N, C-alpha and C positions, 0 to 999 in steps of 0.2 A: 785908069780908074774913072768911073763915072762920077757925075756931080753928086748923085745920091749917096754913093759909097763915101765920097770925100766928106759930105755933110755928116754922115754917121760917125766917121772917125773923129771929126771935130767935136761932136757931142760927147764921145767917150773921153776924149782928152780933157774936156772941160769938167767931167765928172771925176777927174783925178784917179784914173784906173791904176791899180797896183799890180805889177807883174809878179808872177811866181818865180822866185829865184832858184837856181840850180842846187841850192843847199837844202832843199826840202828833203826830209827823211821819209823813206818809204815805210809805211806801217807793216808791210809784208815782210821785208827782209832787214829793216832797220839800218840800211846803208845809204849813203848819199847817192842821189841820182845825178848823172853827169849832165853837162850842158846840152848834150845832144838829145836828152830825153824830153818828151813833151808831157806835161801834167795838166789834166783837166779837172777842175773842181766844179761841183754843182750843188753846193750846200744851200740850204734854204732857211736856216734858223737864226743866223746872226748877220750883222752888218757886213762883216768880212766876207760872208758868202756872196753878197751882192757884188763886191769887188771882184771876186773870183769869176762870177758870171760874166761881168763886163770884160775881164781879161780874156776869157775863152772866146767871147764874141769878137774882140779886137783881133785875136789870133786868126779867127776864121776870115775876117774881112781882109786882113793883110795877106794871108797865105793861101786862101782858097777862094778868091774872087770868081774864077771860072766855074766853080761847082756850087757856089752859094752855100758852102759849109756842109755839103752832103757828106756823110760819113757815119762812124759808129756813134751811138747815142746811149748814154748810161741812164739806168732807171733803178730806183729803190722804192719799192711799194710795201706798205705795212697795212695789215688788215686785222683788227680795226686800228684806227689811228691813235687811240688811247684805251687803257684798260679800265674797266669798272670793277672795283673790288668785290670779290666773291660772286661775280656774275659772269664775267668774260670766261668762256670755256677754252678758246684757242686763240693764239696770236701767230700770225704768219708774216714773215719778212722775206721778200724776194728781191734779190739784186740781179739785174740783167744787163747785158750789153746787146743793143739792137743794131742791125745793119739798116742803112737807108738806101733807097734806090737812086743812083746817080742820074743827072740830067742827060738828055740825049746828046748834047754837044760837049759833055764834060767827061771826066775820068773818075773811077771809083776811088773813094777816100776811106773806105772801111778798112779796119785793121786786117792784117793777114791771118793772124790766129791769136787766141787768148791763151796765156800760160798759167794764170792762177786767179782765183777770187778769194778774198779774205774779208770776213765780217768781224769787227771788234766792237766792244761796248765800253762806254764811258772813257773817253780820251785815250783810246787805243791801249788801255791798261789791261784789258781782258779780251782774249781771243775767243770768239764764240764758235765759229765754224770756218772751214776752208776747203777748197778743192784746187788741184793743180793738174797739169797735163801729164805728169809723170805717173801718178797712180790712177787718175781718172775717177776716183771715188770721193764723194763728199764725206767729210769727217767732222763730227761735233767735238768741241774742245772744252765745253762746260755744260752745266744744266743737264747732265746725262740722264737724270731720272724723269725728265719731262720733255725732252727735245728729240725731234727727228729731222734729218737733213737729207737733201738730195740735190743733184746738180749735174751740169754737163759743160765741158769745155772742149769737146772733140770736134766741133764744126770748124772747117777752114773756109777761107774767103772764096766766093764763087762770083766773079764779075758778071756772068751771064744771068744767073738767077740768085740774087742775094737771099740769104736766110733771114727771116724777120728777127728771131731771137738767136743771136750768135752763141751766147753762153749765159748760164744763170747759176745761182746758188739760192736754194729755198730752205728756209728754216721754219719749223712749226713747233710751237710750245703748246702743251695741253695744261689747262688750268693755270695760266700765267698769273703772277702776282708782283709784289714789290721788287723782287730780285730781277725781274725782266724789264723794269723801267729804266729809263736813261737814254743817253745818246748812242746811236749805232752808226758806225762808219763802215762803208763798203769800199774796198779797193780792188780794182781789176787791173791786172798787169797783162799787157799784150805787146805784140810786135807789129809794126806797120809794114807797108809794102816795100819800104826802103831798108828794112831790117833794124830800125831804131826801136828802142823800148818806149812804150806809151803807157802811162799810168792814169787811170780814171778813178776819181775819188768823189764820193757823195755821202751824205749823212741824213739821218732822220732821228726824230725825238719821239720816244714812247713815254707818255705820262700815265699817271694813275689817279683816278678820281674816286671819291667815296660815293657809293650808291645812295641816291635820294630815296625818299619814301615812295615816290612815283616809280622809280626804277625797280624797287623791291616788289611793288604791287604788280608792275608789268611782268616781272620774272615769275611771280606766283601764278598769274593768269596763264603765262606760257607753259609752266610746268603742269598746271591743272589740265590745260588743253591737251598737252602731250600725254598725260596720264589717261584721259578719256579716250584718246585715239588708240593708245596701246590696249586698253580694255576692250574697245570695239573690235580691234584686230584679233585679240585673244578669243573673244566670244565667237567671231566668225570662224576661226580655226577649229575651235571645239565643235561647232555645229557641223563643219565639214568632216571632221574625224568621226563624228557619230554616224554619218551617212556612208562612210567608206566601208567597204567590205574587202576581205582578203580575196585575191584572185581565185576564181573558180578552177579547181584542179581535182582530178580524181585518178585513181589507179586500181588495178585489179589483175587477176590471173585467169586465163582461159585454158581449160583442159581439152586438148584435142583427142586424147586417147590412142588406141591401137589402130595403125594404118590398115589392118585387115578389115576394119569396120568402116573405112572411109568410102566415099563415092568414087567410082571408076570413070576415067575418061581416056580411052585408048590404053597406053601403057602407064598412065599417071593415075594417082589416087589423091583425093582432096577431101577436106572436111570444113564446113562452115560453122562458125559459132557467133551468134548474135549477142551483142552487149547493149544493155540499156543503162544510161547514166542514172545515178541515184537522184540527181537533181538536173533538170534540163538546163542547157546553156541558153542565155537570154538573147544576146546580141547576134551571135553567129556560131556556126559549128566550130568546135575546137580543133587544135592540132592533136594528132594521135601518134605516139611513139611506141614501137614494139621492140621486144627483146626476148630471145629464147630463154626461158626460165629453167626448164628441165628437159632432158632428152635421153632416151634409151633406144638404141638402134641395133640391128643385126650386125655383128662384127665381121662376118664373112662377105659382106657386100659393100659397095661404095656408099658413102653417106651423101644423100641428096635430100635436102629439106628446104622449104621456102615458107615464109609467113608474110601475109599482106593484109592491108587495111582496105575495106570496101564500104561504100554506101554510108559515108559519115554525114550525120545531120545533128541537129540540136538535142535530139533525144537519145542517140546512140550510134552504133556502127557495127560492122561485121568483120570478123577475123577469118582469114582463109589459111589453113595449114595444108601443105602439099608435099608429096614425094613422088618419085617415078622410077622407071626401069626396075632393077632387081633390089633396090633399097627397101628396107623394111623397118618401120618405126613401131617399137613396142609401146612407148608412151612419149608424149610431147606436150609441154605446156608453154604458153606465151604470156609474158608480163606486159601489160599496156599502161600507158599514162596519157591522160588528156589534160590540156590546159588551154586557156584563152589564147588565140592567135595574136 
């Protein structure tokens, strides 16, 4: 042990560090944790929390000198840190376990995997939400009309490339109020590389303050600004809608008539029909679709017909009706449809 480490230990002993005894009751399963379990507290609200912090530091100094306490780190973040009555719209609480990168000459001290996360409120008497590795789904256990939860405990330890956030449970309340105030405790149960149970516990306090006149004025200004922004967006949308037009599309039927009156080309016969759009297309020539609408042909001959689109432009196009050999068409009409490409 280096002289610096020894000095640190001496300081801690002078501060009367209190060890956590094995009789601690887990808030997750309400059963005593054996002496082989390691429990880490990171509370910040009471004098006892300071003792817990010193206990954890002493444990690291004694048991993890080669790695300088590199390992899993617990975090409990609340946004905002306190509620303003009738103004705060959402409250977010996120409990996470983070991996840390080991030193080059040390070994990884991150936990092997996380088994569960539980958040309780007001001295563990009210379970708020939890997630475990059996179901894998975060579940709310109170405030069902205003709460949404999500989480993940599926990541396992990877010594080569540690994951920044190993596991988390996030809780979001909409329009939080007095019922959401109080002390929140997060407990994360995990298993270390030696197969021992490790329990991480931390807490946070959510308070409620009454809005001041300035708070109400600021909120009124914010709402008025939001209202003006929405009105501007609505006016812009209405202006855009007024300039929008339905896609340009037209349709019609071309009558090709009797093939006896068609032009001849060798043993083939064909007829051209020119079509002009009712309204010219502006940007580019449209796509044209053809379909046989009506057909009457000689039944003692093979049926041979063909319809094609020619010379498409913004103003119109040409339809070609065709037959050949001994086929004879008494009447043939083609339905066309034009639309913007």
